Backbone bond lengths (Angstrom), bond angles and torsions (degrees), N, CA, C in turn:
res aa  C-N    CA-C-N  psi(-1)  N-CA   C-N-CA  omega(-1)  CA-C   N-CA-C  phi
1 M - - - 1.445 - - 1.523 110.66 -
2 S 1.294 118.60 -35.74 1.457 121.17 -179.33 1.522 111.42 -69.98
3 D 1.344 117.39 -29.15 1.464 120.29 176.97 1.527 110.84 -66.49
4 V 1.320 116.70 -41.05 1.462 120.87 179.00 1.531 110.01 -65.99
5 A 1.330 117.14 -43.59 1.462 120.77 179.50 1.525 110.72 -63.71
6 T 1.305 116.99 -39.18 1.464 120.83 178.14 1.527 110.91 -65.80
7 A 1.333 116.68 -40.94 1.460 120.74 179.28 1.529 111.16 -65.35
8 V 1.318 116.43 -40.69 1.465 120.45 178.63 1.520 110.08 -65.03
9 Q 1.315 116.29 -42.70 1.453 120.72 179.83 1.530 110.93 -64.75
10 A 1.314 117.31 -39.86 1.461 120.95 177.78 1.534 110.77 -66.06
11 A 1.334 116.73 -39.78 1.457 120.29 178.56 1.523 111.08 -64.93
12 E 1.329 117.39 -38.59 1.458 120.98 177.36 1.527 111.02 -64.34
13 Q 1.317 116.67 -40.28 1.458 120.37 178.58 1.527 111.15 -64.71
14 V 1.329 115.69 -41.89 1.471 119.61 178.53 1.528 110.09 -63.82
15 A 1.324 116.95 -44.22 1.465 120.63 -179.80 1.525 110.90 -62.53
16 T 1.305 117.61 -41.05 1.460 121.60 178.90 1.522 110.84 -65.00
17 T 1.327 116.99 -41.89 1.462 121.37 179.68 1.524 111.04 -65.43
18 V 1.332 117.16 -43.74 1.460 120.76 179.74 1.525 110.75 -65.71
19 A 1.324 117.39 -41.69 1.462 120.73 179.66 1.525 111.29 -64.26
20 A 1.324 117.06 -36.04 1.460 120.52 179.77 1.525 111.33 -73.58
21 A 1.331 116.96 -33.40 1.462 120.74 -177.01 1.529 112.68 -82.92
22 A 1.320 117.45 -25.76 1.462 120.30 -177.12 1.528 109.98 -71.40
23 P 1.320 117.31 134.97 1.470 118.57 178.81 1.521 110.17 -70.70
24 A 1.297 115.26 148.45 1.461 120.31 178.74 1.527 108.40 -70.46
25 M 1.309 116.16 128.90 1.462 120.52 -178.89 1.523 109.16 -93.96
26 D 1.320 116.09 121.26 1.452 121.43 176.46 1.521 108.01 -104.79
27 L 1.305 117.08 107.01 1.455 121.90 -177.26 1.521 112.09 -96.89
28 N 1.321 116.93 11.69 1.456 120.47 -179.11 1.527 111.14 -63.32
29 G 1.328 116.92 -41.97 1.459 120.41 179.26 1.517 112.15 -63.27
30 L 1.327 115.97 -38.80 1.460 120.33 177.40 1.526 110.78 -64.69
31 A 1.317 116.54 -41.64 1.467 120.20 179.27 1.520 111.21 -63.84
32 V 1.318 116.74 -41.62 1.464 120.65 179.47 1.527 110.12 -65.49
33 G 1.325 116.69 -43.70 1.459 120.13 -179.92 1.514 113.01 -63.88
34 L 1.327 115.72 -43.50 1.464 118.91 178.48 1.523 111.57 -67.01
35 T 1.311 116.67 -38.90 1.460 120.08 179.25 1.524 110.80 -61.53
36 M 1.309 116.23 -46.89 1.459 119.28 -178.17 1.516 111.15 -73.34
37 G 1.321 117.67 -39.46 1.465 120.10 -179.45 1.516 112.69 -64.83
38 L 1.314 115.66 -50.21 1.467 118.83 179.77 1.521 111.38 -73.37
39 G 1.332 116.22 -29.85 1.458 119.72 178.70 1.521 112.64 -72.27
40 A 1.313 117.93 -23.77 1.467 120.90 177.54 1.528 111.58 -91.41
41 L 1.313 117.06 -17.88 1.463 120.80 -178.88 1.522 111.49 -65.83
42 G 1.319 117.05 -47.54 1.461 121.34 -179.19 1.520 113.33 -61.49
43 P 1.340 118.61 -51.96 1.467 119.25 178.06 1.530 112.92 -62.18
44 G 1.323 117.18 -34.08 1.458 119.35 178.31 1.518 111.88 -63.48
45 I 1.324 115.64 -44.76 1.463 120.07 176.96 1.524 110.29 -66.30
46 G 1.333 116.59 -42.03 1.466 120.77 -179.75 1.518 112.67 -62.19
47 I 1.322 116.84 -43.37 1.462 120.34 179.55 1.528 109.89 -65.70
48 G 1.321 116.44 -39.48 1.459 119.31 177.14 1.518 112.56 -62.11
49 L 1.327 116.11 -41.99 1.466 119.33 179.74 1.530 112.14 -69.56
50 V 1.324 116.70 -37.44 1.471 119.83 176.99 1.524 109.87 -63.91
51 G 1.317 116.75 -45.01 1.461 120.30 178.36 1.521 111.95 -63.26
52 L 1.330 116.42 -40.82 1.464 120.52 177.54 1.522 111.20 -60.39
53 G 1.322 116.48 -47.94 1.462 120.53 -179.77 1.516 112.20 -63.14
54 A 1.335 116.15 -39.84 1.461 119.35 -179.63 1.523 111.05 -67.51
55 M 1.315 116.95 -42.22 1.463 118.93 -179.68 1.529 111.43 -66.44
56 Q 1.321 116.23 -37.28 1.466 118.87 177.07 1.527 110.69 -66.68
57 A 1.323 116.51 -40.94 1.471 120.00 -179.95 1.522 111.20 -66.43
58 I 1.329 117.76 -41.49 1.459 120.67 178.70 1.529 110.00 -67.05
59 G 1.325 116.62 -36.05 1.465 119.80 176.97 1.520 112.33 -64.56
60 R 1.316 117.05 -34.12 1.466 120.71 179.90 1.527 112.61 -81.10
61 N 1.339 116.16 -33.10 1.462 120.15 -176.41 1.535 109.06 -140.39
62 P 1.327 117.43 82.29 1.472 119.88 -177.00 1.525 114.13 -64.03
63 D 1.311 117.74 -22.71 1.466 119.76 -179.56 1.528 112.38 -68.67
64 A 1.324 117.95 -24.41 1.463 121.88 -178.54 1.529 112.04 -96.19
65 A 1.325 116.23 20.16 1.469 120.49 -175.24 1.525 112.65 -60.28
66 S 1.325 118.15 -38.35 1.467 119.28 -176.90 1.528 111.52 -67.63
67 K 1.338 117.58 -41.74 1.474 120.10 177.66 1.522 110.64 -66.96
68 I 1.321 116.55 -41.47 1.469 120.40 -179.27 1.522 110.18 -65.64
69 Q 1.335 115.90 -40.77 1.463 119.33 -179.29 1.524 111.37 -64.46
70 T 1.328 117.51 -39.03 1.463 120.85 177.96 1.525 110.75 -61.83
71 N 1.321 116.55 -45.97 1.466 119.75 178.76 1.521 111.85 -67.95
72 M 1.334 116.97 -33.39 1.460 120.64 178.11 1.521 110.47 -64.09
73 I 1.315 116.99 -45.64 1.470 120.42 -179.68 1.526 110.34 -64.06
74 L 1.311 117.02 -38.66 1.467 120.88 177.04 1.531 110.47 -63.53
75 G 1.321 116.72 -42.17 1.463 120.91 176.71 1.517 112.23 -63.52
76 F 1.352 116.73 -39.64 1.468 120.55 175.59 1.523 110.80 -59.69
77 A 1.318 116.12 -43.98 1.469 120.62 -177.32 1.528 111.27 -63.80
78 F 1.340 116.44 -43.21 1.470 118.86 179.44 1.527 111.33 -66.01
79 A 1.320 117.51 -40.66 1.458 120.45 179.24 1.529 110.56 -67.05
80 E 1.328 116.80 -40.19 1.459 120.05 -179.33 1.524 111.77 -68.54
81 A 1.322 117.61 -28.37 1.469 120.96 178.17 1.520 110.44 -60.46
82 L 1.322 117.44 -35.52 1.466 119.90 177.89 1.531 110.96 -64.73
83 G 1.315 116.79 -39.28 1.461 120.29 176.11 1.513 112.10 -64.68
84 I 1.323 116.69 -37.12 1.469 120.20 178.32 1.524 110.14 -68.36
85 Y 1.333 117.37 -38.11 1.461 119.79 175.85 1.524 110.56 -61.65
86 A 1.329 117.25 -41.53 1.473 120.85 177.89 1.525 110.26 -62.96
87 L 1.331 117.43 -39.34 1.462 120.97 177.82 1.525 110.79 -62.87
88 V 1.317 117.20 -42.94 1.471 120.76 179.61 1.525 110.40 -63.08
89 I 1.333 116.75 -43.74 1.471 120.02 178.62 1.527 110.17 -63.21
90 A 1.333 117.61 -41.54 1.467 120.60 179.08 1.527 110.95 -63.16
91 L 1.320 116.97 -40.66 1.469 119.26 178.48 1.519 111.56 -67.34
92 I 1.324 116.75 -37.07 1.470 119.37 176.32 1.519 110.29 -63.84
93 L 1.329 116.84 -42.99 1.472 119.97 178.29 1.515 111.36 -63.09
94 K 1.313 116.61 -36.74 1.468 120.91 -176.09 1.521 112.39 -72.76
95 F 1.330 116.98 -42.89 1.467 118.89 -169.82 1.523 115.11 -108.40
96 V 1.317 118.81 -3.77 1.475 119.41 -179.94 1.500 109.52 -112.19
């Protein structure tokens, strides 16, 4: 029984020493970077696809360019709003 108690006590000492020697890991920067990186990826792809669709539609029917352009700008705004939401979340993670 004393061998087990000694082994447990030695393991506790080792764990305490390792915990004290290990540097504190701050993953806040990683969280902010991933939030902004992945949060900007979706809107970037979305804006590209909206622009692609609008240019193809205008190429096929130039007379409807004004209606297509209005819807394209609206689509850009909705896609960009997601990027702004990601920016707000990243700033909250960074400063709160």
